[in-house]
Structure formats: structure tokens, C-alpha cells
C-alpha angles and dihedrals in degrees: 000000000000119000119277093010113159119216129195105238095244099046120116124214115208125228116280092008122135135207125203121238118278092015122151110221114198100154134042118285109219121228118280094014132124116221129187141163144049100312096019117244129183109263102176140311123303094252096163093050091048092050092047090053093051102255114162124245088251091055090050090048091051091049090050092050091048090050091052092048093049099041113018109039098069094243125139116244095263093050092046094049091047090052091049092049093049099045113091089202088072097055107131144101088267090062093047091052094050095045092047090049091049093051091054096045115119100171098043127239126299 
């Protein structure tokens, strides 16, 4: 977590995610994502953190494709998550972690 980041008390921060300094987090930050801003929005995946923790290039690629599906294809969350579940290209532990996190989200994703 970046310095001086403010979090709403009920927000969840996914594993291996990262928030920029002075961010204001009011919604959940999914696993493997990088969030920044006031309010915090997802900017990309946490590539550096994933590499430092030994994730393979395939895992990083899957996380990047999931990010693009969730945030760059113009789909609503349900449509994006359905596409991720159905696509064999996304089969990995990364996908399972993000889908599990999404199913348990009460505040929605940043």
C-alpha cells in the first residue's frame, strides 16, 4: 500500500495488489491490480509485484488479459466475469483468485 493511502473501512484489497501513495480507496481492489487516484481506479496490473513474487510470464499474461477484459472492453462486470469464466485461455490460479474475490465483493470493484 502506498503511503498516506486512505481506505474505506469495508474495502477489501486483493492479494498482490498495489495502491499508489495518497490514493483514496472506496471500492474493493481486485487481486494482482494496481490502483491509484482520488478516488482510486485500476490503472493496470501489478507487474513488478508479480515478478518479485515469482509469478511466471504466463501468469502475468493471464492477469493482463483479465485486466483488459474487466476494464478496457466496455463490458459491465457481470459480462466481463462471464467471459473470463468461459474462456479456456484464462484457466489458471490467477483467474480463480480474481473470480473468487469478485463473488465475495460487497462494495464493487474500483
